[in-house]
N, CA, C and O atoms as CSV, one atom per row, in Angstrom:
chain,resi,resn,atom,element,x,y,z
A,1,MET,N,N,97.715,88.356,106.558
A,1,MET,CA,C,97.444,88.586,108.222
A,1,MET,C,C,98.481,87.924,108.729
A,1,MET,O,O,98.697,86.759,108.394
A,2,CYS,N,N,99.261,88.583,109.608
A,2,CYS,CA,C,100.084,88.273,110.408
A,2,CYS,C,C,100.008,87.087,111.122
A,2,CYS,O,O,98.977,86.497,110.800
A,3,HIS,N,N,100.837,86.304,112.192
A,3,HIS,CA,C,100.782,85.192,112.657
A,3,HIS,C,C,100.036,86.141,114.000
A,3,HIS,O,O,98.810,86.164,114.112
A,4,VAL,N,N,100.904,86.860,114.925
A,4,VAL,CA,C,100.017,87.402,115.966
A,4,VAL,C,C,98.897,87.906,116.079
A,4,VAL,O,O,98.292,87.986,117.149
A,5,MET,N,N,98.471,88.321,114.957
A,5,MET,CA,C,96.912,88.951,114.567
A,5,MET,C,C,96.260,87.473,114.738
A,5,MET,O,O,95.394,87.253,115.584
A,6,LYS,N,N,96.621,86.756,114.097
A,6,LYS,CA,C,95.706,85.648,113.815
A,6,LYS,C,C,95.635,84.687,115.392
A,6,LYS,O,O,94.577,84.282,115.874
A,7,LYS,N,N,96.931,84.475,115.971
A,7,LYS,CA,C,96.676,84.407,117.148
A,7,LYS,C,C,96.053,85.165,118.405
A,7,LYS,O,O,95.667,84.497,119.364
A,8,LEU,N,N,95.954,86.520,118.407
A,8,LEU,CA,C,94.968,87.168,119.112
A,8,LEU,C,C,93.690,86.450,118.717
A,8,LEU,O,O,93.174,85.616,119.460
A,9,LEU,N,N,93.086,86.854,117.297
A,9,LEU,CA,C,91.840,86.385,117.202
A,9,LEU,C,C,91.746,85.221,117.716
A,9,LEU,O,O,91.251,85.348,118.836
A,10,ALA,N,N,91.985,84.046,117.458
A,10,ALA,CA,C,92.135,82.821,117.461
A,10,ALA,C,C,91.769,82.694,119.171
A,10,ALA,O,O,90.726,82.172,119.565
A,11,THR,N,N,92.849,83.282,120.123
A,11,THR,CA,C,92.475,83.458,121.404
A,11,THR,C,C,90.948,83.776,121.938
A,11,THR,O,O,90.532,83.570,123.078
A,12,LEU,N,N,90.245,84.312,120.864
A,12,LEU,CA,C,88.948,84.928,121.274
A,12,LEU,C,C,87.908,84.641,121.070
A,12,LEU,O,O,86.807,84.941,121.531
A,13,GLY,N,N,88.566,83.513,119.734
A,13,GLY,CA,C,87.549,82.492,119.515
A,13,GLY,C,C,86.876,82.855,117.980
A,13,GLY,O,O,85.994,82.247,117.374
A,14,VAL,N,N,87.506,83.869,117.657
A,14,VAL,CA,C,87.516,84.164,116.590
A,14,VAL,C,C,87.924,83.499,115.440
A,14,VAL,O,O,89.125,83.236,115.510
A,15,HIS,N,N,87.253,83.014,114.116
A,15,HIS,CA,C,87.827,82.687,112.973
A,15,HIS,C,C,87.665,83.512,111.575
A,15,HIS,O,O,86.760,83.428,110.745
A,16,PRO,N,N,88.771,84.294,111.577
A,16,PRO,CA,C,88.660,85.295,110.104
A,16,PRO,C,C,88.802,84.674,109.382
A,16,PRO,O,O,89.282,83.540,109.386
A,17,THR,N,N,88.078,85.811,107.924
A,17,THR,CA,C,88.380,85.504,106.694
A,17,THR,C,C,89.995,85.656,106.326
A,17,THR,O,O,90.331,86.839,106.381
A,18,VAL,N,N,90.581,85.170,106.131
A,18,VAL,CA,C,92.230,85.683,105.585
A,18,VAL,C,C,92.323,86.107,103.992
A,18,VAL,O,O,92.677,85.154,103.298
A,19,ILE,N,N,92.111,87.185,103.344
A,19,ILE,CA,C,92.671,87.336,102.210
A,19,ILE,C,C,94.358,87.739,101.397
A,19,ILE,O,O,94.656,88.852,100.963
A,20,GLU,N,N,95.197,86.584,101.373
A,20,GLU,CA,C,96.679,86.834,101.057
A,20,GLU,C,C,96.871,87.310,99.628
A,20,GLU,O,O,96.572,86.891,98.509
A,21,LEU,N,N,97.623,88.576,100.242
A,21,LEU,CA,C,97.581,89.188,98.586
A,21,LEU,C,C,99.446,88.910,98.761
A,21,LEU,O,O,100.059,88.965,99.827
A,22,ASP,N,N,100.219,88.527,96.994
A,22,ASP,CA,C,100.961,88.667,96.555
A,22,ASP,C,C,102.113,89.512,96.337
A,22,ASP,O,O,101.702,89.990,95.279
A,23,ASP,N,N,102.791,89.851,96.440
A,23,ASP,CA,C,103.989,91.315,96.174
A,23,ASP,C,C,102.912,92.117,95.060
A,23,ASP,O,O,102.391,93.130,95.528
A,24,ASP,N,N,102.654,91.875,94.093
A,24,ASP,CA,C,102.421,92.471,92.781
A,24,ASP,C,C,101.108,93.165,93.331
A,24,ASP,O,O,101.045,94.394,93.366
A,25,GLU,N,N,100.078,92.383,93.752
A,25,GLU,CA,C,98.410,92.555,94.453
A,25,GLU,C,C,99.180,94.339,95.388
A,25,GLU,O,O,98.891,95.529,95.262
A,26,ILE,N,N,100.220,93.562,96.265
A,26,ILE,CA,C,100.557,94.561,97.331
A,26,ILE,C,C,101.184,95.879,96.715
A,26,ILE,O,O,100.973,96.976,97.233
A,27,ALA,N,N,101.991,95.711,95.547
A,27,ALA,CA,C,102.219,96.956,94.932
A,27,ALA,C,C,101.469,97.894,94.316
A,27,ALA,O,O,101.762,99.055,94.029
A,28,ALA,N,N,100.095,97.052,94.071
A,28,ALA,CA,C,99.024,97.720,93.151
A,28,ALA,C,C,97.867,98.336,94.289
A,28,ALA,O,O,96.708,98.096,93.949
A,29,LEU,N,N,97.962,98.807,95.096
A,29,LEU,CA,C,97.152,99.498,96.297
A,29,LEU,C,C,97.397,100.904,96.192
A,29,LEU,O,O,98.416,101.593,96.219
A,30,PRO,N,N,95.701,101.224,96.017
A,30,PRO,CA,C,96.251,102.551,95.979
A,30,PRO,C,C,97.212,103.245,98.047
A,30,PRO,O,O,97.061,102.767,99.171
A,31,HIS,N,N,98.200,104.643,97.485
A,31,HIS,CA,C,98.462,105.136,98.399
A,31,HIS,C,C,97.663,106.154,98.733
A,31,HIS,O,O,97.025,106.783,97.889
A,32,ASP,N,N,97.625,106.442,100.194
A,32,ASP,CA,C,96.905,107.693,100.715
A,32,ASP,C,C,97.898,108.384,101.586
A,32,ASP,O,O,98.891,107.979,102.188
A,33,ASP,N,N,97.274,109.663,101.459
A,33,ASP,CA,C,98.406,110.605,102.678
A,33,ASP,C,C,97.673,110.565,104.188
A,33,ASP,O,O,98.295,110.875,105.204
A,34,GLN,N,N,96.641,110.254,104.196
A,34,GLN,CA,C,95.774,110.288,105.376
A,34,GLN,C,C,96.286,108.697,106.312
A,34,GLN,O,O,96.383,107.562,105.845
A,35,GLU,N,N,96.534,109.159,107.716
A,35,GLU,CA,C,97.369,107.740,108.299
A,35,GLU,C,C,96.071,107.247,108.276
A,35,GLU,O,O,95.959,106.845,107.119
A,36,GLN,N,N,94.747,106.977,108.998
A,36,GLN,CA,C,94.394,105.634,108.907
A,36,GLN,C,C,93.882,104.995,107.578
A,36,GLN,O,O,93.445,103.844,107.586
A,37,GLN,N,N,93.925,105.588,106.668
A,37,GLN,CA,C,93.619,105.386,105.206
A,37,GLN,C,C,94.836,104.291,104.866
A,37,GLN,O,O,94.839,103.131,104.451
A,38,GLN,N,N,95.568,104.972,105.140
A,38,GLN,CA,C,97.489,104.247,104.694
A,38,GLN,C,C,97.195,103.120,105.362
A,38,GLN,O,O,97.360,102.054,104.770
A,39,ALA,N,N,96.698,103.122,106.735
A,39,ALA,CA,C,96.993,101.560,107.196
A,39,ALA,C,C,96.163,100.626,107.022
A,39,ALA,O,O,96.072,99.546,107.607
A,40,CYS,N,N,95.304,101.244,105.863
A,40,CYS,CA,C,94.035,100.117,105.421
A,40,CYS,C,C,94.626,99.488,104.357
A,40,CYS,O,O,94.481,98.325,103.980
A,41,ASN,N,N,95.521,100.641,103.765
A,41,ASN,CA,C,96.255,100.211,102.232
A,41,ASN,C,C,97.569,99.637,102.281
A,41,ASN,O,O,97.985,99.339,101.161
A,42,THR,N,N,98.134,99.457,102.965
A,42,THR,CA,C,99.428,98.644,104.035
A,42,THR,C,C,98.765,97.476,104.497
A,42,THR,O,O,97.886,97.582,105.352
A,43,PRO,N,N,99.187,96.041,103.884
A,43,PRO,CA,C,99.427,95.017,104.451
A,43,PRO,C,C,100.230,95.005,105.512
A,43,PRO,O,O,101.155,95.804,105.661
A,44,PRO,N,N,99.811,93.748,106.627
A,44,PRO,CA,C,98.400,93.116,106.371
A,44,PRO,C,C,97.577,94.427,107.372
A,44,PRO,O,O,98.094,95.390,107.938
A,45,ALA,N,N,96.344,94.066,107.316
A,45,ALA,CA,C,95.212,95.400,107.405
A,45,ALA,C,C,93.900,94.411,108.095
A,45,ALA,O,O,93.562,93.316,107.646
A,46,VAL,N,N,93.346,95.037,109.167
A,46,VAL,CA,C,92.655,93.821,109.322
A,46,VAL,C,C,90.833,94.832,109.526
A,46,VAL,O,O,90.746,95.802,110.280
A,47,PHE,N,N,90.048,94.493,108.987
A,47,PHE,CA,C,88.584,95.148,108.983
A,47,PHE,C,C,87.651,94.102,109.806
A,47,PHE,O,O,87.633,92.873,109.881
A,48,ILE,N,N,86.945,95.065,110.345
A,48,ILE,CA,C,85.826,94.257,111.350
A,48,ILE,C,C,84.648,94.795,110.662
A,48,ILE,O,O,84.493,95.982,110.375
A,49,GLY,N,N,83.750,93.750,110.395
A,49,GLY,CA,C,82.508,94.347,109.919
A,49,GLY,C,C,82.366,94.858,108.694
A,49,GLY,O,O,81.318,95.407,108.355
A,50,GLY,N,N,83.433,94.728,107.876
A,50,GLY,CA,C,83.872,95.911,106.585
A,50,GLY,C,C,84.265,97.074,106.811
A,50,GLY,O,O,84.083,97.909,105.925
A,51,THR,N,N,85.223,97.656,108.647
A,51,THR,CA,C,84.851,99.129,108.420
A,51,THR,C,C,86.968,98.783,108.765
A,51,THR,O,O,87.086,97.669,109.274
A,52,CYS,N,N,87.562,99.082,108.684
A,52,CYS,CA,C,89.252,99.090,108.605
A,52,CYS,C,C,89.291,99.421,109.758
A,52,CYS,O,O,88.501,100.292,110.121
A,53,VAL,N,N,90.528,98.647,111.036
A,53,VAL,CA,C,90.558,99.077,112.271
A,53,VAL,C,C,92.028,99.117,112.289
A,53,VAL,O,O,92.553,99.285,113.390
A,54,GLY,N,N,92.918,98.966,111.065
A,54,GLY,CA,C,94.224,99.323,110.944
A,54,GLY,C,C,94.959,97.935,111.191
A,54,GLY,O,O,94.245,96.958,111.415
A,55,GLY,N,N,96.148,97.807,111.167
A,55,GLY,CA,C,97.123,97.291,111.188
A,55,GLY,C,C,97.549,96.534,112.507
A,55,GLY,O,O,96.936,97.013,113.461
A,56,LEU,N,N,98.337,95.584,112.850
A,56,LEU,CA,C,98.613,94.957,114.387
A,56,LEU,C,C,99.146,95.906,115.248
A,56,LEU,O,O,99.205,95.491,116.405
A,57,GLU,N,N,99.592,97.143,115.069
A,57,GLU,CA,C,99.570,98.171,116.858
A,57,GLU,C,C,97.990,98.497,116.867
A,57,GLU,O,O,97.401,98.565,117.945
A,58,SER,N,N,97.381,98.678,115.762
A,58,SER,CA,C,96.112,99.453,115.569
A,58,SER,C,C,94.912,98.225,116.257
A,58,SER,O,O,93.791,98.592,116.609
A,59,LEU,N,N,95.288,97.023,116.346
A,59,LEU,CA,C,94.659,95.835,116.234
A,59,LEU,C,C,94.617,95.361,117.887
A,59,LEU,O,O,93.635,94.915,118.480
A,60,VAL,N,N,95.955,95.592,118.426
A,60,VAL,CA,C,96.443,95.028,120.184
A,60,VAL,C,C,95.716,96.631,120.460
A,60,VAL,O,O,94.677,96.321,121.043
A,61,ALA,N,N,95.721,97.940,120.362
A,61,ALA,CA,C,95.317,98.849,120.956
A,61,ALA,C,C,93.634,98.274,121.478
A,61,ALA,O,O,93.073,98.005,122.541
A,62,LEU,N,N,93.357,98.292,120.288
A,62,LEU,CA,C,91.884,97.919,120.134
A,62,LEU,C,C,91.996,97.100,121.136
A,62,LEU,O,O,91.188,97.572,121.937
A,63,HIS,N,N,92.400,96.308,121.559
A,63,HIS,CA,C,91.904,94.806,122.811
A,63,HIS,C,C,92.410,95.228,123.613
A,63,HIS,O,O,91.597,95.382,124.524
A,64,LEU,N,N,93.848,95.723,124.028
A,64,LEU,CA,C,94.032,96.471,125.380
A,64,LEU,C,C,93.147,97.416,125.904
A,64,LEU,O,O,93.132,97.640,127.114
A,65,SER,N,N,92.195,98.160,124.897
A,65,SER,CA,C,91.529,99.407,125.723
A,65,SER,C,C,90.350,98.474,125.902
A,65,SER,O,O,89.390,98.959,126.500
A,66,GLY,N,N,90.240,97.069,125.438
A,66,GLY,CA,C,88.508,96.530,125.933
A,66,GLY,C,C,87.672,96.633,125.149
A,66,GLY,O,O,86.562,96.318,125.577
A,67,HIS,N,N,87.736,97.104,123.646
A,67,HIS,CA,C,86.749,97.508,122.667
A,67,HIS,C,C,86.873,96.786,121.622
A,67,HIS,O,O,86.274,97.087,120.589
A,68,LEU,N,N,87.611,95.787,121.700
A,68,LEU,CA,C,88.163,94.885,120.800
A,68,LEU,C,C,86.571,93.859,120.678
A,68,LEU,O,O,85.818,93.945,119.707
A,69,VAL,N,N,86.364,93.092,121.673
A,69,VAL,CA,C,85.448,91.964,122.100
A,69,VAL,C,C,84.321,92.997,121.280
A,69,VAL,O,O,84.098,92.964,120.070
A,70,PRO,N,N,83.797,93.751,122.105
A,70,PRO,CA,C,82.416,94.366,121.562
A,70,PRO,C,C,82.496,94.701,120.330
A,70,PRO,O,O,81.437,94.764,119.705
A,71,LYS,N,N,83.435,94.927,119.817
A,71,LYS,CA,C,82.754,95.402,118.627
A,71,LYS,C,C,82.604,94.007,117.341
A,71,LYS,O,O,82.082,94.052,116.227
A,72,LEU,N,N,83.452,92.581,118.220
A,72,LEU,CA,C,83.545,91.592,117.009
A,72,LEU,C,C,82.460,91.104,117.405
A,72,LEU,O,O,82.021,90.210,116.681
A,73,VAL,N,N,81.724,91.427,118.502
A,73,VAL,CA,C,80.324,90.917,119.554
A,73,VAL,C,C,79.006,91.691,118.326
A,73,VAL,O,O,78.012,91.016,118.059
A,74,GLN,N,N,79.178,93.040,117.725
A,74,GLN,CA,C,78.407,93.764,117.357
A,74,GLN,C,C,78.443,93.515,116.160
A,74,GLN,O,O,77.618,94.174,115.529
A,75,VAL,N,N,79.208,92.665,115.410
A,75,VAL,CA,C,79.318,92.173,113.890
A,75,VAL,C,C,78.844,91.147,114.246
A,75,VAL,O,O,78.279,90.605,113.296
A,76,GLY,N,N,78.791,90.673,115.006
A,76,GLY,CA,C,78.242,88.675,115.068
A,76,GLY,C,C,79.338,87.803,114.793
A,76,GLY,O,O,79.252,86.621,114.460
A,77,ALA,N,N,80.717,88.699,115.012
A,77,ALA,CA,C,82.065,87.382,114.839
A,77,ALA,C,C,82.331,86.394,116.321
A,77,ALA,O,O,83.081,85.463,116.614
A,78,LEU,N,N,81.347,87.123,116.973
A,78,LEU,CA,C,82.145,86.376,118.398
A,78,LEU,C,C,80.380,86.622,118.909
A,78,LEU,O,O,79.519,87.494,118.788
A,79,TRP,N,N,80.527,85.226,119.542
A,79,TRP,CA,C,78.971,85.706,120.752
A,79,TRP,C,C,79.539,86.340,122.084
A,79,TRP,O,O,80.685,86.270,122.528
A,80,GLU,N,N,78.217,87.099,122.701
A,80,GLU,CA,C,78.131,87.553,124.070
A,80,GLU,C,C,78.558,86.453,124.594
A,80,GLU,O,O,78.472,85.324,124.111
A,81,LYS,N,N,79.245,86.920,126.060
A,81,LYS,CA,C,79.770,86.021,126.894
A,81,LYS,C,C,78.753,86.517,128.180
A,81,LYS,O,O,78.832,85.965,129.278
């Protein structure tokens, strides 16, 4: 998970589980032509409640649209304020 993703989530009060992959593990990931699926197979990818939301751009877009916090609350990763 890139530094910006970690910083955004930490700012919101979320402590994500991070799984680091080495180059061989990244190369072994399956590749799909579908855009969303491809975003999930290309690190860094963020999963919220077991569902892939995509990479950095998708995470920031979700945050800017106001949908990130409710999604985190829904899966129990963040307490409702």
